[in-house]
N, C-alpha and C positions, 0 to 999 in steps of 0.2 A: 641579256635582259637589261632593260633600262630601269632607272630609278624614277619614281614619281616624286614630284616636288610640289608642295602646296603653292597655289597662286598667291602672290603677294599683292597687297594694295598698290595702287600707282605710286603713292608717296608714303613714306613711313616717318612718323615723328621719332624722337630720340628713344622713348620708352619702347615703342613697337620694334624699332631696329635692334635695340639691345636684347629684347626677348627673342627675336628671330635669330640674331647672331649666336646666341648661346646654344641654339639647336643645331648649328652647322658644325660638321665634323672635319671639313677640309676646305681649302681655298682661302684666299685673302680678299676681303671686300671692304669697302668703306661707304659711308652715306654722304652724299653730296646733294644738298638742297632736297633731302627726303628721298632721293633716288639711290638705289644700291648699285655701286659701280665695282666691277671686278678689278682686282689689282694683280700685277704680275708677281711671281714668286720672288722672295727676297734672296739676293745673292750673298755669298759669303763675304765679299769685300765690303758691301754696304753694312752688313751686320757687325763687322769689325769696327767700322767707322762709328756706328751708333754706340757700340760698347765703349770705345775710347772717349767719346763725348760725354757719356753718362759717368764714366770714371772721373773725368776732369771736373765735371759739375759736382759730383759727390765729394771729391777732395777739397774743392773750394768751399763748399758748405761746411765741411768739418773744420777746416782751418779758420773760417769766420765764426765758428761755433754757433751756426744757425741750425734749426731743426731740419 
């Protein structure tokens, strides 16, 4: 059995995209010039790099006593 998906307008503005994205339960997508583009799954290595970058930024902000 397939799932039915509501037809989306050709282009979505930011508010329309956010409302639509909140209803999605799986998959990664982004909005580029109003168009929804599917993204590939995130790999573990990329997630680790992002976590390290976030930790470095967080540490720098705390050391600089910035909010």
